[in-house]
C-alpha positions as CSV (number, residue, x, y, z in Angstrom):
1,X,8.6,-43.3,-33.4
2,X,9.7,-41.8,-36.7
3,X,6.3,-40.2,-37.2
4,X,6.2,-38.5,-33.8
5,X,7.3,-34.8,-33.7
6,X,7.9,-32.8,-30.6
7,X,6.3,-29.4,-30.3
8,X,9.0,-26.9,-29.4
9,X,8.1,-23.9,-27.3
10,X,9.7,-20.5,-28.0
11,X,11.9,-19.7,-25.0
12,X,11.2,-15.9,-25.3
13,X,7.5,-16.4,-25.3
14,X,7.8,-18.9,-22.4
15,X,9.7,-16.3,-20.4
16,X,7.1,-13.7,-21.0
17,X,4.4,-16.0,-19.6
18,X,6.4,-16.9,-16.6
19,X,7.1,-13.2,-15.9
20,X,3.4,-12.4,-16.3
21,X,2.5,-15.1,-13.9
22,X,5.0,-13.8,-11.3
23,X,3.4,-10.2,-11.7
24,X,-0.1,-11.6,-11.1
25,X,1.0,-13.6,-8.0
26,X,2.7,-10.5,-6.5
27,X,-0.4,-8.3,-7.2
28,X,-2.6,-10.9,-5.6
29,X,-0.4,-11.1,-2.5
30,X,-0.5,-7.3,-2.2
31,X,-4.3,-7.1,-2.5
32,X,-4.6,-9.8,0.2
33,X,-2.3,-7.9,2.6
34,X,-4.2,-4.7,1.9
35,X,-7.6,-6.2,2.8
36,X,-6.1,-7.6,6.0
37,X,-5.0,-4.2,7.2
38,X,-6.7,-3.0,10.4
39,X,-5.4,0.6,10.3
40,X,-5.0,3.5,7.9
41,X,-1.9,5.8,8.4
42,X,-1.7,9.4,7.5
43,X,0.9,12.1,7.9
44,X,0.5,14.7,10.6
45,X,2.4,17.9,11.4
46,X,3.5,18.6,15.0
47,X,0.5,20.9,15.3
48,X,-1.8,17.8,14.9
49,X,-2.9,18.8,11.5
50,X,-2.9,16.4,8.5
51,X,-0.3,17.2,5.8
52,X,0.2,15.4,2.4
53,X,1.4,11.7,2.8
54,X,4.1,12.0,0.2
55,X,7.5,11.6,1.8
56,X,6.0,12.2,5.2
57,X,9.0,12.4,7.4
58,X,11.6,13.3,4.7
59,X,10.7,16.9,3.9
60,X,9.5,18.5,7.1
61,X,11.1,17.8,10.5
62,X,8.6,16.8,13.1
63,X,6.1,15.3,10.7
64,X,5.1,11.8,11.7
65,X,2.7,9.0,10.8
66,X,-0.5,8.7,12.8
67,X,-2.9,5.8,12.7
68,X,-6.7,5.4,12.5
69,X,-8.7,2.2,12.8
70,X,-10.0,1.0,9.5
71,X,-13.6,2.3,9.0
72,X,-13.0,5.5,10.9
73,X,-13.4,8.8,9.1
74,X,-10.0,10.0,7.9
75,X,-9.5,13.8,7.9
76,X,-8.6,15.6,4.7
77,X,-5.3,17.5,4.3
78,X,-5.3,20.6,6.6
79,X,-7.9,19.2,9.0
80,X,-7.1,18.2,12.6
81,X,-5.9,14.7,13.3
82,X,-8.0,14.2,16.4
83,X,-8.7,10.6,17.4
84,X,-5.5,9.3,15.8
85,X,-3.0,7.1,17.6
86,X,0.7,7.8,17.4
87,X,1.4,4.2,18.2
88,X,2.1,2.0,15.2
89,X,-0.2,-1.0,14.8
90,X,0.8,-4.5,15.7
91,X,-0.2,-5.6,12.1
92,X,0.0,-3.9,8.8
93,X,-1.2,-0.4,8.1
94,X,-2.5,0.9,4.8
95,X,-0.5,3.9,3.8
96,X,-1.5,6.8,1.6
97,X,-5.3,7.2,2.3
98,X,-6.5,9.7,-0.4
99,X,-5.8,13.4,0.5
100,X,-9.5,14.1,0.4
101,X,-10.2,11.7,3.3
102,X,-12.8,9.0,3.1
């Protein structure tokens, strides 16, 4: 066994690869959960008008999340939120639909 040499891995490089693998797995789980979503959520003012989703309930008292079934047209910011449900879905909701609507 005198002629056999072991290949030694660099611990820093090995740690980087493990970290990268963890990031990829977390991303894949997030994509999977997003595609399983059955509703889209948007922020609405008490006047039933869509407002920006950023920090929905933190900046303006009375603002709340409303929900649309996936595939339903989502109103743009400033448009009425007719057809939305105030009841949170049983499953996951997809937050932050683009401000321009879909």
